[in-house]
N, C-alpha and C positions, 0 to 999 in steps of 0.2 A: 901227425901228433898235434894232440889239441893246442889250441892256442889260448892264450887269457889275455884279455884286452881289458883295458881300463876305459874311463870316461873319455867320450870323444864329444867334439863340436863340429856337425858338418854345415858348413855356410850355405854352400850350394855346389849343388852338379849339373854339368851342362847335359843338354839333351843327348849328346852323343857320348858322354861319358860313363864311365864303369866304376862304382866302388866296392870293395870288399872289405871285411874285417873277418881273419881268421885263414881256416885252412881253405884253400884252393886249388882244382886239378888244373882248369882252363879257362880262361877270360878271353872270348873272342866275339866282339861287338862287330856288328855286320850294317853296313849301310850303303844305299846307293841313290844317285840323283841324277837328273836327266836336266841340261842347259841346253837352251835356245839362245842365241845372241846374233847380232846381225853383224854386216861389216864393220871393223874396224871397233868392236866393242872389248875386245882382250887386249888391245895395245897399251904396253907402259913405257915411259921413258920420258926423257926430258927434251922438250921442241918437237913435238911430234906432230908432222902434217899430214892428215889423213884426207884424200878427198874421195868420197863415196857419193858420186853424183846419181845413183840410183843402187838401192839394198832393199833385198826381199828376202825374209829367212823364212824357209819352208818348217812348219811345225807338225806335218803330217807324219803318222808313224804307223805303218799298216798293221805291223805285229803287237802291238801295245805293250809286251814284257821284254826289254834287253836284257836285265839283270835281276834274272829272280834269287831272292832271299829263302825259298823253301829249303829245308836239310842242306845249307850253305854251310859246313863246320869248317 
């Protein structure tokens, strides 16, 4: 069924956002990210005491593709 839409004002849409006006069957945005972090990087909480005497993060990735986005519906 057709949609009748009046005036709209779009201030901003984020880089991973989707906007649609009118009829739609499916909206399925896809994204992927790879994060490298050292020891103690994602710790959260109050009064944390993290002792990392030696930290080494290996960022070598032999296969290059971990989560393909082609034909990912």
